[in-house]
N, C-alpha and C positions, 0 to 999 in steps of 0.2 A: 171777605166775609166768610166765616166758618159756618159749618152746618148748624152748630148750636145757636149762633146769632140769627141764622136764617129761620130756624124753628121758632125762636123768640119773636121775630118780626112777623113772619107769615102765619104762624099757627097759634099765636097768642099765649104761649107759655111764658111765664115770668123768669124761669131759670131751668137749667137742666135738672136740678134737684126736684122741681115740680113734676117734670116729665117722668123721672125715675120713680117718684112716689106714686104716680098714676099707674105705672107699669106694675109696681109691686103690690098694689091693692087688687089687681084683677085676678080672676081664676086662670088656670093654665091655658085653657083654650082661648080665652080673650087676650091673654098676654101674647100668645104666639101670633094671633091675627094682627094685633097692634104693632108688634115688632116687624112683621112682614109688610104691613102698610107703610111703616116709616123706612124700610129698606127701599121700597118703591119710590117714596118721596126723596130719599137720598140720591137715587139714580137720576130723578128729575132735577134735583139741585145741581148735580154734576153737569148735566146737559145744559142748564140755563145760566150758570154762573159766568161772569165775564172772565175771559182768559187774558192774563197779562203776558204780553209779548216783550221779549228782550232782544234788542239789537246791539250788535257789536260794531262800533264805528272805528274804522282803521284809517 
């Protein structure tokens, strides 16, 4: 699962374009706060996503 699909499933955005349009309509201060919030969310996503392990069988 990518971060974009995670955003769509967990935060209710229908697409990345919808998120981008939301960011573009905000004033500068609001935009920077929203981007900072989603940077924190991205770190949370990285911590909670399942990690695929690969084993080499000899």
